[in-house]
Backbone bond lengths (Angstrom), bond angles and torsions (degrees), N, CA, C in turn:
res aa  C-N    CA-C-N  psi(-1)  N-CA   C-N-CA  omega(-1)  CA-C   N-CA-C  phi
1 X - - - 1.471 - - 1.584 105.41 -
2 X 1.269 116.99 135.34 1.456 122.90 172.11 1.511 108.29 -115.30
3 X 1.255 114.50 154.89 1.471 118.19 -179.85 1.496 109.27 -153.01
4 X 1.281 114.58 164.38 1.490 121.29 171.99 1.488 110.42 116.94
5 X 1.300 112.88 -169.59 1.411 126.17 177.25 1.481 110.45 -80.63
6 X 1.198 128.92 -1.59 1.333 135.85 -173.86 1.506 110.79 140.20
7 X 1.337 111.45 32.75 1.462 114.12 -173.53 1.535 114.32 -62.88
8 X 1.246 115.11 143.04 1.435 126.23 -173.40 1.687 105.15 -66.61
9 X 1.270 115.62 134.56 1.448 121.30 178.09 1.421 112.37 -140.33
10 X 1.426 115.86 147.56 1.508 118.40 176.55 1.439 110.50 -53.90
11 X 1.349 114.46 137.94 1.480 114.85 177.94 1.483 117.70 -61.68
12 X 1.346 117.60 -33.70 1.470 117.34 176.57 1.482 114.58 -81.70
13 X 1.325 121.29 -2.34 1.489 121.04 172.38 1.506 110.44 -108.79
14 X 1.367 119.40 2.10 1.348 122.50 -177.63 1.540 106.34 -79.57
15 X 1.325 114.36 150.27 1.497 122.29 176.31 1.545 106.90 -62.64
16 X 1.368 112.10 139.02 1.461 115.08 178.83 1.515 107.89 -92.57
17 X 1.272 119.63 -4.00 1.478 120.76 -177.86 1.502 109.65 -91.70
18 X 1.372 119.13 -55.58 1.442 123.51 177.56 1.551 110.97 -93.54
19 X 1.263 118.70 119.21 1.399 121.52 177.78 1.535 109.79 -132.05
20 X 1.311 121.74 110.18 1.422 121.90 177.85 1.557 107.53 -54.91
21 X 1.333 120.01 130.42 1.456 120.58 -172.79 1.473 109.12 -66.47
22 X 1.234 123.65 -30.03 1.457 126.10 179.42 1.553 108.80 -140.06
23 X 1.230 115.24 154.05 1.421 115.63 170.21 1.493 112.37 -67.48
24 X 1.257 116.37 153.80 1.523 119.84 179.77 1.574 107.06 -70.04
25 X 1.374 114.29 114.91 1.444 124.74 -177.19 1.507 106.02 -64.66
26 X 1.289 118.62 -27.21 1.510 119.04 -169.21 1.512 112.81 -105.67
27 X 1.319 114.99 12.35 1.555 121.03 -172.75 1.601 107.86 -50.85
28 X 1.299 118.83 -47.97 1.458 119.13 -178.01 1.464 119.38 -73.25
29 X 1.337 115.11 -17.16 1.458 121.97 179.11 1.492 114.66 -68.73
30 X 1.355 116.88 -33.61 1.432 116.72 177.99 1.557 112.69 -59.48
31 X 1.362 113.87 -46.83 1.487 120.77 -179.46 1.581 109.72 -63.63
32 X 1.290 114.42 -41.39 1.396 121.33 -179.10 1.497 117.13 -62.98
33 X 1.400 113.08 -40.10 1.467 119.68 -178.56 1.610 113.49 -91.47
34 X 1.386 110.26 -2.62 1.534 111.68 176.63 1.617 110.32 -90.30
35 X 1.294 115.94 156.66 1.452 117.05 176.64 1.498 109.71 71.53
36 X 1.341 115.51 -154.85 1.485 123.46 -175.38 1.470 107.40 -109.67
37 X 1.239 124.98 30.77 1.509 124.99 -179.30 1.440 112.33 -59.94
38 X 1.430 116.40 -44.67 1.445 114.06 -179.49 1.563 114.81 -67.73
39 X 1.328 113.30 -40.48 1.452 118.93 -176.63 1.577 111.54 -70.28
40 X 1.355 114.82 -24.41 1.463 117.50 179.02 1.524 115.28 -99.59
41 X 1.346 115.65 -4.02 1.415 119.72 179.52 1.524 110.92 -70.67
42 X 1.282 117.37 137.76 1.426 118.07 174.50 1.553 112.12 -61.64
43 X 1.280 114.51 131.74 1.504 117.70 -175.66 1.516 110.15 -152.43
44 X 1.314 114.30 146.58 1.416 117.17 173.11 1.566 111.97 -68.82
45 X 1.263 123.06 -25.61 1.411 129.08 178.23 1.527 111.67 -126.72
46 X 1.409 112.97 67.62 1.474 115.97 -178.29 1.569 115.67 -60.16
47 X 1.281 111.38 -27.24 1.547 113.08 -174.44 1.651 108.79 -68.08
48 X 1.297 113.56 -27.66 1.436 116.03 -175.79 1.530 111.07 -74.73
49 X 1.324 114.80 -23.25 1.459 119.82 -179.27 1.606 116.91 -104.66
50 X 1.395 109.87 4.76 1.461 113.78 -171.94 1.545 110.41 -64.20
51 X 1.271 119.15 -29.53 1.446 123.77 178.37 1.439 118.48 -123.30
52 X 1.442 113.73 22.11 1.430 116.57 -175.88 1.565 107.23 -67.42
53 X 1.287 115.44 143.55 1.544 119.17 178.99 1.407 113.60 80.02
54 X 1.376 119.82 2.89 1.514 120.58 -179.56 1.443 109.09 -125.78
55 X 1.351 109.45 148.08 1.456 122.72 172.73 1.442 112.52 -136.11
56 X 1.337 124.50 118.01 1.312 124.93 -179.09 1.602 108.66 64.21
57 X 1.312 121.45 38.26 1.414 122.60 -168.52 1.405 124.43 56.03
58 X 1.412 112.51 11.83 1.514 116.11 174.97 1.385 110.96 -111.41
59 X 1.288 115.71 143.59 1.487 120.54 -172.61 1.507 108.34 -78.95
60 X 1.297 116.73 134.48 1.434 122.98 173.49 1.547 110.22 -91.33
61 X 1.317 115.70 123.10 1.501 117.04 -178.01 1.444 108.02 -132.18
62 X 1.353 112.80 152.83 1.445 120.72 169.07 1.520 108.83 -73.25
63 X 1.355 114.33 156.55 1.400 117.91 -177.32 1.532 112.02 -107.06
64 X 1.294 119.57 123.15 1.547 122.55 172.63 1.486 106.16 -151.36
65 X 1.332 112.62 113.56 1.449 120.92 -168.39 1.644 111.59 -69.26
66 X 1.248 118.46 146.37 1.305 122.98 175.98 1.554 109.59 -71.61
67 X 1.298 117.91 146.24 1.487 118.68 179.12 1.581 108.47 -141.89
68 X 1.365 114.28 159.56 1.439 123.12 172.95 1.450 109.21 -134.02
69 X 1.338 115.47 137.16 1.484 122.80 175.46 1.433 107.81 -113.08
70 X 1.404 116.18 133.71 1.514 123.58 172.98 1.497 106.39 -131.63
71 X 1.326 116.69 155.22 1.431 119.27 -176.16 1.562 104.44 -150.83
72 X 1.397 114.93 146.03 1.413 123.91 166.27 1.465 109.46 -130.70
73 X 1.295 117.52 -165.88 1.497 119.91 -178.19 1.506 114.07 -70.73
74 X 1.301 117.13 -20.32 1.522 118.28 -173.67 1.478 113.35 -107.90
75 X 1.375 118.44 -25.86 1.506 120.30 -174.66 1.507 108.07 -154.11
76 X 1.389 112.13 171.22 1.416 122.87 172.62 1.579 106.78 -126.80
77 X 1.338 117.90 141.79 1.441 119.99 169.66 1.471 113.34 -120.65
78 X 1.309 111.43 147.03 1.474 119.07 179.92 1.477 105.51 -126.19
79 X 1.335 120.60 112.83 1.456 129.84 -175.36 1.526 109.26 -108.43
80 X 1.354 116.20 113.85 1.470 123.10 -175.65 1.401 112.77 -115.73
81 X 1.342 120.48 121.55 1.454 125.88 179.49 1.587 108.98 -72.14
82 X 1.367 116.08 116.85 1.416 120.21 -175.86 1.590 106.16 -135.62
83 X 1.297 120.07 55.68 1.483 120.35 -172.93 1.537 113.10 -57.55
84 X 1.315 119.67 137.52 1.384 120.61 176.21 1.582 112.11 83.92
85 X 1.245 121.75 -7.00 1.431 124.31 -171.66 1.542 103.35 -97.58
86 X 1.362 117.75 130.67 1.430 125.30 173.93 1.512 114.61 -91.60
87 X 1.286 118.79 154.24 1.492 123.01 -178.11 1.500 108.90 -55.38
88 X 1.291 122.34 -39.30 1.458 122.57 -179.04 1.534 114.89 -71.55
89 X 1.367 113.50 -6.92 1.490 120.32 179.86 1.518 111.46 -103.84
90 X 1.302 115.60 4.56 1.509 123.58 -175.46 1.557 113.48 -121.14
91 X 1.273 116.33 154.60 1.463 119.33 171.30 1.486 110.15 -135.38
92 X 1.340 118.12 146.15 1.427 125.59 174.08 1.483 102.24 -131.75
93 X 1.379 116.43 123.94 1.424 118.21 -173.16 1.581 106.85 -144.84
94 X 1.337 117.88 143.55 1.497 122.55 166.54 1.447 109.37 -88.36
95 X 1.262 118.05 130.17 1.400 125.56 -179.52 1.620 107.72 -124.34
96 X 1.222 118.04 168.48 1.525 129.86 170.73 1.562 105.98 58.35
97 X 1.318 117.73 55.92 1.362 124.56 174.94 1.636 113.95 67.34
98 X 1.279 112.81 32.12 1.466 120.54 -179.30 1.558 114.38 75.83
99 X 1.296 116.41 18.26 1.550 122.66 179.13 1.395 116.07 -103.32
100 X 1.447 116.18 -5.12 1.430 118.86 177.03 1.554 110.71 -135.57
101 X 1.403 113.50 130.10 1.419 119.97 178.49 1.485 108.08 -97.07
102 X 1.311 116.76 122.25 1.472 121.75 -174.95 1.530 107.35 -114.33
103 X 1.304 119.11 127.99 1.388 128.22 175.87 1.550 110.63 -117.06
104 X 1.355 115.95 131.26 1.433 113.91 178.86 1.590 108.04 -157.98
105 X 1.256 115.16 150.80 1.409 123.32 -176.94 1.493 116.69 172.98
106 X 1.286 120.90 -163.54 1.412 123.63 -178.93 1.484 111.19 177.67
107 X 1.343 115.55 179.78 1.452 121.83 171.40 1.468 111.59 -146.38
108 X 1.302 116.15 157.05 1.474 124.95 172.18 1.485 113.52 -111.22
109 X 1.327 116.68 134.49 1.375 121.66 178.70 1.577 105.90 -116.85
110 X 1.303 116.64 126.81 1.462 121.25 179.66 1.463 109.52 -114.63
111 X 1.326 120.32 113.84 1.442 126.97 177.47 1.436 105.71 -120.15
112 X 1.323 116.14 108.60 1.529 119.28 178.83 1.483 109.82 64.22
113 X 1.289 119.07 -132.34 1.356 124.51 175.42 1.576 115.15 -91.43
114 X 1.350 119.79 15.28 1.416 126.79 179.94 1.527 110.30 -111.33
115 X 1.285 116.82 130.22 1.474 122.16 177.24 1.559 107.69 -121.33
116 X 1.321 112.86 124.60 1.431 116.29 175.38 1.635 110.43 -119.02
117 X 1.183 114.98 145.09 1.466 122.22 -173.06 1.545 110.80 -126.89
118 X 1.348 113.07 133.92 1.415 115.84 176.76 1.512 106.76 -123.45
119 X 1.307 115.97 132.79 1.528 120.89 179.87 1.475 105.55 -125.35
120 X 1.381 116.21 153.74 1.355 123.25 174.11 1.568 111.85 -146.14
121 X 1.270 115.90 160.74 1.435 124.32 172.33 1.579 110.54 -152.85
122 X 1.219 112.78 132.25 1.463 120.05 176.27 1.496 110.18 -135.36
123 X 1.338 115.96 141.55 1.512 119.65 178.11 1.541 109.03 -128.72
124 X 1.338 113.43 145.11 1.457 119.18 -177.28 1.572 102.39 -134.23
125 X 1.411 116.23 135.12 1.465 120.68 174.15 1.513 102.92 -80.63
126 X 1.309 116.39 140.42 1.502 122.06 -179.45 1.497 107.41 -109.67
127 X 1.276 116.53 134.71 1.481 124.97 -179.81 1.541 107.21 -68.74
128 X 1.312 115.14 154.33 1.447 119.77 -178.25 1.561 112.03 -72.09
129 X 1.328 119.74 -8.62 1.424 117.15 176.31 1.599 115.77 -82.05
130 X 1.329 116.03 17.87 1.415 117.59 -176.42 1.592 105.93 -104.10
131 X 1.321 107.37 145.33 1.464 120.98 175.16 1.509 106.42 -88.70
132 X 1.407 121.74 90.77 1.415 125.09 -172.08 1.505 112.08 -70.02
133 X 1.312 122.17 -17.08 1.425 125.21 -178.81 1.493 110.57 -76.42
134 X 1.358 117.79 -15.54 1.475 119.70 -176.72 1.538 113.53 -113.66
135 X 1.324 119.88 13.65 1.507 125.18 176.43 1.478 106.53 -61.06
136 X 1.268 119.38 132.56 1.509 126.83 173.59 1.485 110.75 -126.11
137 X 1.374 116.60 149.88 1.391 119.90 176.68 1.523 108.45 -133.12
138 X 1.359 117.18 142.73 1.380 120.61 -175.69 1.581 106.93 -141.08
139 X 1.384 117.93 137.12 1.351 122.36 178.44 1.521 109.79 -120.97
140 X 1.337 115.69 123.05 1.466 120.08 179.56 1.522 109.95 -157.37
141 X 1.319 117.01 134.94 1.428 125.76 175.18 1.613 109.43 58.88
142 X 1.297 120.41 37.26 1.427 128.89 175.91 1.539 111.59 72.23
143 X 1.309 116.73 20.13 1.497 120.87 172.04 1.527 112.29 -124.12
144 X 1.308 113.65 124.15 1.446 121.57 177.01 1.518 105.46 -90.85
145 X 1.344 119.53 123.81 1.491 121.16 174.09 1.475 108.90 -117.98
146 X 1.351 118.17 119.72 1.452 125.65 175.29 1.517 106.02 -104.51
147 X 1.362 114.12 119.14 1.441 122.86 178.40 1.502 110.08 -101.24
148 X 1.325 115.60 124.30 1.425 122.26 -177.14 1.505 113.70 -123.09
149 X 1.267 112.02 101.91 1.551 117.80 -176.38 1.486 106.59 -68.20
150 X 1.393 112.69 150.35 1.401 118.84 174.23 1.506 109.11 -91.07
151 X 1.287 119.00 149.79 1.535 123.86 173.76 1.572 108.78 -76.41
152 X 1.302 116.68 111.98 1.498 114.50 179.64 1.510 115.10 -66.22
153 X 1.323 117.62 -13.32 1.503 121.14 -179.13 1.599 110.54 -95.34
154 X 1.210 119.39 -3.58 1.399 123.07 -177.88 1.553 109.52 -65.68
155 X 1.348 113.80 133.78 1.533 116.04 173.55 1.576 107.06 -109.61
156 X 1.337 111.92 122.95 1.463 114.39 177.12 1.441 115.60 -74.91
157 X 1.324 121.07 -57.00 1.369 127.20 -177.69 1.583 109.24 -132.70
158 X 1.277 115.40 142.99 1.410 120.24 -178.25 1.482 111.65 -152.14
159 X 1.388 118.93 126.11 1.416 119.90 176.93 1.475 112.61 -74.19
160 X 1.310 121.97 133.42 1.482 127.50 176.91 1.535 101.93 -102.63
161 X 1.375 109.80 122.46 1.509 110.25 174.66 1.496 113.59 -73.75
162 X 1.264 113.29 149.35 1.573 120.48 -179.84 1.521 104.27 -106.75
163 X 1.309 115.47 123.80 1.429 124.28 176.16 1.568 110.54 -96.49
164 X 1.281 115.60 124.59 1.464 117.99 178.24 1.498 105.90 -93.77
165 X 1.410 114.23 131.81 1.444 119.52 179.52 1.520 107.83 153.24
166 X 1.314 118.22 -170.70 1.459 118.98 -172.63 1.570 108.50 -64.33
167 X 1.305 113.29 143.12 1.518 119.11 178.29 1.375 113.88 -63.70
168 X 1.375 116.72 151.44 1.516 120.06 177.17 1.578 108.75 -72.28
169 X 1.176 112.75 164.59 1.443 119.36 -172.18 1.662 102.41 -76.91
170 X 1.308 109.83 127.24 1.499 116.32 -176.64 1.538 109.20 -74.72
171 X 1.368 115.87 144.39 1.404 125.52 178.76 1.515 110.56 -69.21
172 X 1.350 117.69 143.17 1.449 121.00 178.23 1.488 106.94 -115.62
173 X 1.311 114.56 138.78 1.514 118.50 177.41 1.383 117.25 -74.17
């Protein structure tokens, strides 16, 4: 099982079904811009950074939902935390010939005369052992669960015997 916002996991313990296509390039930025790291960092110009990343004393953050991947012999599940997001404000789609699962959506929060909007998008490469016709998605209590059944007839690796002897007749166009 792997979990987190792109937490590092041992390659041989990682799910073979869901593989983020690239590591999150911004992983370290969330920690850097949280708390008072900029205002406490030694700097030649500390006054320029005293309020960096803040607006009205509120921290500005990029949005990337936390997720958890679990797998057994029959299926794999991807659980994504999306608090406050409604089903009609989310999309789950297979792209790239059924080999990439793409999740995206967002929510708007209106407080008085201020509207803030959070959007996210996350993609996972799907292994060929998946039965893409039976993928299901369910949203309840702020958690999107995508269930991906494995194809029981999929062959991962197979040795092909090599026969020594005269070559077969080559096909002609």
